[in-house]
N, C-alpha and C positions, 0 to 999 in steps of 0.2 A: 555589534553586540559587545558591550564592554563589561568587564568584571571589576571596574574601578572601585576603589574604596568609597568614593563619594556616594554610590548607590546604596550603601548601608545607612547613610544619613539622609540624603535627599530621596524624594519619591520619583522614581523614573517616569518620565512622561510617556503616555501611550502614543502620542504623535509628536512629530518634530515641532519644537517650540523655540521662540527667540529668547525667552526669559524663563527663569524658575524662581519660586519664592522659597527662601530658607524656612524650614519648618520650625526653627527655634526663635529666630529674631525677626522673621517676616521681611527680610531685605530682598528686594528684587534684583536678581543676578542675571547677567548676560549668559545665555547658554548656546543657542544656535548649533546644537549637535556636538559641541566639544565640552570636555569636563575640566579643562585647566583652570578656568575662572572659579568654578565651584570648589575645586581642590584648594585654591589659594584662600578662599573665604573660610573653608572648613579649618584650615591650619591657622589662619590669622585670628579668627573670631571664636572658634570652638575647639581649641587645642585638646581639651580633655576628651571630647568625643572622638577627635582624630586619633589620639593615642589608644583609646579603647578599641576602635575598629581596626587600627593598624595591628594591634596585638592579636586580635581574632583572625585577621587575614594571614598573619605570619604563621600562626598555629595551624591554620588550614593548609597553607602551602607546604609547610614542613611535613604534615601528615604523620600518621602513626609509624613507629619504627618497624623494621622487619620482624622483630621479636613480637611486637604487639599485634601485627597483622597475623602472624602465625598462631598466636594465642587466641585471636578472635575468630579464626577461620571455622573451627567446629561449631561455634555458636551461630555464625552466619549461615552455615549449611543447615543447621537445625531450624533456624528461623524460616528459611526458604522452604524447608520441608513442611512446616506448619502452614505456610501460605499456599503451597501447591496442593496440599491435601485439605485445605480449609479446616484444619483442626483448631478448635477453640484455644486461644492463647492461654486461657486459664489452666488448660490441661498440663502445662509445663510445671505447675505447682503440685500436681498429683504425687503423693508420697511414693507410690509404686513406680511411677515413671522416673522419679528422682533416683530411687534405688536401682532401677534398671540401668540408668546411665552410669551410676557409680560402679555397677558390677562389670561394666565394659572397661571403664577407665576411672580409677579412683581420683585422679587429678582433675578430671573434667568438672568444671563448675557449671551446673545447670542454671541457665538464666531464669529469672522470675518472669511472670507474665508481663509485668511493667517493663522489664528490660527488653523483652522480645519486641514489644511495641516500639520502644526507642531504637532498637536495632533496625527495624524496617524504616523508620523515619530517617535514621542516619544514612541508610542505603539510598533512600530516595534523594536526599539532599546531595549526597556524594555523586550520584548518577547525574543529577541535573547540572551540578557544577562541572563535572567532567565533560558532559555533552556540550555545554556552552563554551568551555575552553577549546574543545576540538573545533567547534564551528567558527570560533574566532580566527582560527588559522586557515580556514577554507575561503577561497576567493568568492565563489558563487555556489549556492545550493538551492534546492527546491524543497518546500515543505509538503508533506503528504499526510492527509488526515481523513478519517472516515466519519466525521461528525454527522449523525443521522438520528434524530429523535424517535424515529419510528421503529428502531431495532427493538427486539424483545428484551435485550439487556442494555440498559442506558449508559454505556460507557464508550469512549472513543480513544484512539491512540494517535500519536504524531510521530512520523519518521522524517528524516532529512535524507535527500539523495544528492550526491555530489560526484564529480568526476576527478579521479586521482590524477594529479598533473604529470606524473612520470610514465604511468602505464596507459593513461587515457581509458581506464576502466571505471564504470559507474559503481559506486558504493552506497550502501544503505546504513543509516544509523538510527537505532531506536532512541527516541527522545523521551517520551513519557506516555502515560496512560491515565485517563481521568474519567470520573463520572460527570454527568452533565451539570447537576445541581448540587448544592451543598446543604445537607440537612443540619439541623441544630447541633447534632452530636458529632459532626464530622470534624476532623482535624483541620485547624485553620490554615495549615500550610497548603491545602488543596483548594485552589481558587477556581473561579468560573472560566469557561472556555476562552473568552476573548482575552482575558488577562494572561491566561496560560499560553496561548499562541503568541501574544505580544512579546512574551519573554524570549521567544525564538526568532522573531523577525523585527526586533527593535532597530536593527541596521538594515533598512530597506534596500540599500544598494547591493547587499549580498544575497538577498532572497529574490531570485529571478521570477518565481511563480509559486502559486499554491494550488495543489491538486486536491480536490475534495469531491465527496459524493453528492452533496446537496448545495444549494445556493446559501451562502452565509450572510447574504444581505450586505450590510456595511461592516461586518466583522473584520474584513481585511483592508478596508479603506480603498486606496487606489492600487493595491497589489494585484498584479495579473493573476486571474483565476482560470483554472482549466477544469472543466467538468470531467469526472472519471468516465472513461469510455464504457466500463462495465455498467455503471449506473445509467448511462445514455442508452445502451443497447437493451438493458432491462426495461427501460421506459418504452422502447419500441415493442417489445414483447407484450407489455401490459396494455398499451394502446391498441395493439392488434387484437388482443382478447376482448377488449371493451367494444371494439367495432362490430364484432360478430357474436351474436348471442349463443350460437351453437358451440363456438370455441370456449366462451366463458363458462357455459354450463358444464361442458366436459371437463374443463380444468378444475372447477370447484369439486366435482364428484371424484376425480382422480386424487385431488389433494386430500379430500376427506378419507379416502382409502389409506393413504400413506400416513396420515395423522393418527388413524386408529391403530395401524400397524406399529408405529413408533411409540404409541401410548401403552402398548401391551408388551412387556418385556419378554414374556414366554413366547408369544407369537413371533416377535422380532427375532429371537434366537433361533427358533425353528426355521423361519424364512432364510436366515443367513446360512444355516446348515444346508438346507435344500439348494440354495443358490450356489454354494461352494461345490456341492455334489454335481449339480448340473453343469457347472462351468468346466468341470474336468472332462466332460464328454466331448468328443471331437465334433459332433453335429450340433452343438449348442454354442451360440455366441450371445451372451446376455449383457444388457446394460445394467450396471450395478444398482442395487436398491438404495434409494436416498434415506439417510438417517439424520436425526436431529444433531446439531442445528441444521435446518434445511438450507440449501445454497441461497446466497443473497441475490445473485444475478442469474437470469435465465431459468427461473423456476418453472415457467410454463413448459419449455422444451424438455427440461430434465425429467419432470414428473411424467409427461406424456410419453416420452421415449422409454422410460423405465417400465411404465405400465404396459406399453405395447410389447416390450420384450419379455415381461414376466407375468403376463396375464394368467397363464396356466398355473404357475406356481402360486400366485396370490389367491386364485379361486380354490386352492386346496386348504386354505386356512378358514376354519369355521366362522370366526368373528368377522371375516370380510365377505363371506359368500353372498350375503344379502345386499352388499354395497357395490358389487361388481357391475360394470356397465354392460348393457345389452342393446340389441336392436340397431337402429339407424345411427345412434350416437357413436356406437363402437366402430362402425365402418368408416367414420370420418377421421379417426385418430391417425392411421398411417399416412394419409394425405397431408394432415396438419404437420406431423413430425417431419415429413420429407420436405415440405415447403420451408420450415423454419431451420432446417439443418445448416444451410450455408451461413445464416446469421449466427448460429451457435458456434460454428467453427471460427468465425471472426471474433466472437466473444472470447473463446479460448486463446486465440492468438494475442489479442490485445491485453488480456489480464495476466499475461506472463510477465515476470519481472524484467525480462530481457527486451520488452517492447519499448517503443519511443512514441512520443505524442505525434511525431510525423507519420506514424503507421496508421493512425485512426482513419483519416479520409481515404487513403488507398484501399484499406480493407473494406470499408463500407461501400465504396464504388464497385469493388469486385463482387460483393454480395448482390448489390443492386443489378449489376449486369447479368449475373448468373440467374437471378429470379426472372428478369425480363426475357431471357433467352429460353426459359422453360415454358410451362403451361400458362397460358394467359386466361385467367379467370378473375372474378372480383377480388378474391383473397390475395392473389398475386399482385394485382394492381395496387391494392390498398397497402400491402406490405412495402412495395417499392416506393410508394409515396411517403410513407412514414420514414423510411431510410433516407430519402432525399431531404426531408426536413432536418434530420440530424446532421447530414453532410453540410447543409447550408449554415446550420447553427455553428458547427465547428469551424467552418471557413470564415465566419464573421469574427473569429478570435484572431487578432494579429499575431499573438504568440505562436499559435499553431501554424499560421502562414509562414512565419519566419523560420520555424523548425523545419517545415517542408523544403524551404529554400536551402536550409543548412544541411539537409540530408542528400548526399550525392546519389542515392538510389531513386529519388523522385524529382529533384530540382530540374526545372525547365522542360519537363515532359508536357507536350501540348495538351490542353483541355483538362489537365489534372485538377486544377483549382478553380475552374469556371464557377461563377461569373467573374471571379477575381483574376488578376493577371500577374505574370512573373515580373513585369515592369513595376507593378505596384509593390510587390514583395521586395524588389531590389531597392526601391525608394525608401521603404520602411527600414530596411537594414542599413542603408546609408545614413539614416538619422540616428543610429545607435552610436554610443560613445565607446571607443575601444580603450579600456582601462588596463594598461599593462599587457603587452603581447605575450603569448605563450612562448616559452623558450624551447629550443631544440637541445635535447640531452644527447651529446655526441660522445663517441668513444675517444679516449685519449690517443688512440692509434691513428686518428685521422691525420692526413698529411698537413704539415705546416710549412714545408719548404718545397722547392722545386716547382714543376709545372702544376702539380696538384694544389699546392698552397697558393700559387699565383691565381689560378682559376677561382679558388674559393674566395680569396680576397676581392677579386673583381666582381664576382657575383654578389658578395655582401655589399659592396659599394653601390651597385646598381639597384639593390633592393631598397636602399634608403629613399629612393625617389618614387617607390610604388605607393599607390593609394588604395583605399578600399574599392574604389570604382574600377581601377585597373585589375585588381585581383578578381573582382566579380566577372569581368570580361574574359579573363583567362580561365576562370572556373567554368564558365559556360562553354567555352571552346573545348576544355578537357572533357566535359560531360558528353559532348557530341561524339567523342571517339573512345573514351575509356570510362564508361559508366560501371560502377561496381554491381555485383549480382544482388538481387533483391533480398537475399537471406544474409548478406554480410553485415558487419557491425559498422555503422557510419562513424563512430568515434575512432575506430582503428584507421579508417580512411584519413581522418584529420591528423592522427598521430604521424602517419607517413607523409602527409602533405603540409605539415605545419611550417616547414622551412620555406616552401614555395608560396604559401598563403598565410603569413603570420597574423595579419589583421582579421582576415576572414575566418581562419581556424579558431581564433580567440572567441569571436562572436558565435560561431557555429556550435562549439562545445557548450557554450552557455545555453543556447536554445535547445540542445539535444540532451540536456541533463534530465529533463522530466520524463517519467514513465507514462504510459498511456492509461494507467488505472491506479487505484489505491489498493492494489492487491497485497502489498506488504502489511498494510493495516488490517486487511480482511483476514490474513493468515493469523495475525495476533488475536483478532476477535474470535476466530474459530478455536484457538488454543485456550482462551480465557472464558469462553461463553459459559461453560459448566460451573465455573467458580464464582461467577458474578450473580448478583441478585437484582431482581427488578425493583423491589422495595429495599432501599438502602438502610443499613443499620450501622451502629458504631463499629469501627474497625474495618468496615468493608473496603475503604480506600487502601488500607494497609494490605489486606489480603490480595486485592487486585494488583497493586503494584508489585508485591513480592512474587506473585505467580508470573506476571509478565516479565519481570527481571530474570527469573529462573529460566523461562522459555527463551529469552534473548541470549542468555549465557549458553544455553544448550545449542542454539544456532551457531554462535561464534565458535564453539568447540568442534563444529564440523558434523554434528549428528543430523543437521537439517540445513541444507544449502539454501541461502536466501534467494537464489535464483530458481530454485526448483519449487514449483507450486502446483498443487493438484487442480489447477485451473478453477480456483474459487469454489470448488465443490467438496462435499463429503463424498460426492459421487463423481466418478470420472466418466466422461462421455465416450461413446464408442462410434466408430465410423458407420455411417448409414448402410454402406454396402455390406457390412458384416451382419447387420441385424435383419434387414429386409422385413419390416413389420407388415406383412400382408394381412388382408382381411381374414383369410382362412386361418392364419396363425392366431389371430385374436379371438375368432369364434371357436375356441378350443372346446372339445367335449368335456363333460363333467369329469373331474379327476377320478381315477380308480382308487376309491377310499380304502378298499381292502389292501391294495398294494401299499398305500401310504401308511396304513395302520401297521402292516407287517414291518415296514422299514423303520417306523418310529412309533412304537406302541405308547410312548409317554404322551403323545398328542391326544389320545382317546381315553 
């Protein structure tokens, strides 16, 4: 990814090309991925344009002075406040608002509505340039995006994940957020998805993979793609419901109950109060009530579990009483919830930001084994078969196979990747090119003289003869006696072993950069959902970006750790042992309306 001045004049190609045409004189120029020839042509034939763009670039690099930044800071904060509150930009011209600002600080210059829009555009361009500059200095990174046209709000975000070379810790970088399509009124700086993503992976050798929710088709070309494990497991839930009419019917009825509850603000507030009261009692362990926006992944389990846990509470709400499930359907809910619980636990594990793509197959294998060791009925067999389909699909992805070989917790374990083999994985890894081995950052106190220095130099000399093949053999031998615990961080293993396996560590870190899901994008979606509109209007792009930038700033300042995630839900799940949704608990008697009326007379 280059920020060269030539791209202000030439149109950047979406794919690697041998030649580029000059937009001014139509001369065919040799390109082949390098800009030196383009720069010579620009300076030799179009000096006026070169000087113009050079001046713009110098002004950008110089940036505003500290005094200017300090003066702009209040206006920037005000602008983000308008975006996060979705306050009409024109309100800034309101005379009373202007007087209010002056009453606080006479020197504060209230921006006009036009200026506020320009401030958001400036922030957007500054953020993009800063992000691209940061990515230029990163050796390898993975792009994460939640592009999904079926979402109730049609926007998506892009994050980059990379491994910090000194600490071997994975970092996440918010790149941008966009709507899918461009209405006639939209700002022309917001382009379509493929162009947007192209701007972040124009240097294909740096982007090792793209993690996404849905299949982008040809949007990424030959870029390695990894399907989000959250989306994959959600597909298992959906296919399972489609296979069994009883499950599908119960799910739709339960979903309707929670949609009615979320659609009535008064009832929802009452339900929350009752839930909080009951949660304080020692003999109650309740699954939280789902609130909008409903969880993207595992909705089948989440709603059934919450209904099973809160049936008595829900039946005390007048607007829901006629919608409550009774009879034979009701008795099936506990068994369905118990059957799906292992899969939901895997979903929670894999949608945490600390997960790795190497975790996907082992987690699904564990769920499949647990289900097969339990009750054997038609539902169990069908669920097991659906899980196996996803396991086979993931194992067909060479990138995941290489990640599992790179992960010392799973590498070389027999039958872990059947029907593929570890020999096949080693062959694939041996075909990878090692570009610049990772360096060992050593303390200056390490011995340079005496026996210690002698041994160090001898070992360094012997290491020059090592190949990737010999490192793989030694790695396999090490795993037979010193395998890390399954909850350990594989990146930290390679931090400790980079001196012993310089080539293998370099490749392994590359394949372990990817997370198992798009949870970072999902968190941003949850934060921005209420501020986005299904039908786009003018300024919507500005509101969306401003709100997302404010949320990202809040995360960076430590109020919300990027690795802490409520497992993709507005609702947190609860261990099944704590809930025990038996049939008797679901077939609860009619609530004591007199007691409820006494506790909350406003309800009646």
